[in-house]
N, C-alpha and C positions, 0 to 999 in steps of 0.2 A: 504494500500500500504506500502511496506517496505521502510524504510529510508536507505540512503547510509550507515549509521552507522550499521543498522541491517544487511545489506549485508556483511559488513566486520566482524562483531562479531559472526554471526550465522554460525559457522563451523560445527554444528551437522546435518545440512541438507544434504541430498544426492544430487547427480548431477541431478537425476530425479526430485526431489522436486524443485530444483532451476530452471530447465527447465520449469516445470509447472508454477512456479511463473512468469518467463519471458513471457511465452505464455499468461498468464492472463494480464500482463501489456500491451503486444502488442494488445490483443483483446480489451482492454480499449480504445485504440486510434480509433477503429472502432465502438465503442458502442455509444449509445445515451447519456451516462454519460460523454462523452468527453467534456472537456472545455479547452479553450486556456490558461486560467490562470494556470491550473494544468499541462498542457502539458510539459512545460520545466522541471518541477520538476520530473514528471513521466519518462520523457526521460532520465534524469540524473540517476535516480534509475535503470532503465532498462539497461543503458549502464554499470553501475557499476556491476550489476548482470551478464550481459553477459561477462564482463571481468573476473569475478570470475569463471564462468562456463568454460571459455576458459582455465584459469590457472589450474583448477581442472582436466580437460580432458587431458591437457598436462602432468600433474604429473602422472595421471593414465597410460597414454601411456608410459611414462618413466618406471614406475614400471613393466608394462607388458613386455617391451623390456628387462629389467634386468632379469626377471623370464625366459623369452624365452632363453636368452643367457646361463643361468644356465643349462637349459635342453639340449641345443645344445652342451654344452661342454663335 
């Protein structure tokens, strides 16, 4: 599982890779490996990763908007 530090430092991953990692974390909650002791830590990591994905998608949307404006001009 990725640490919060890993989420913040690993900027070389694609949005798709990040979404896959988040899906794996979510699947863990429904798996037989689930434990209450690890749930809070895993939730915090998933929350940080989801925030990074949201930020990355917002930046990508802004880039697309700028490019579109250039073509429309």
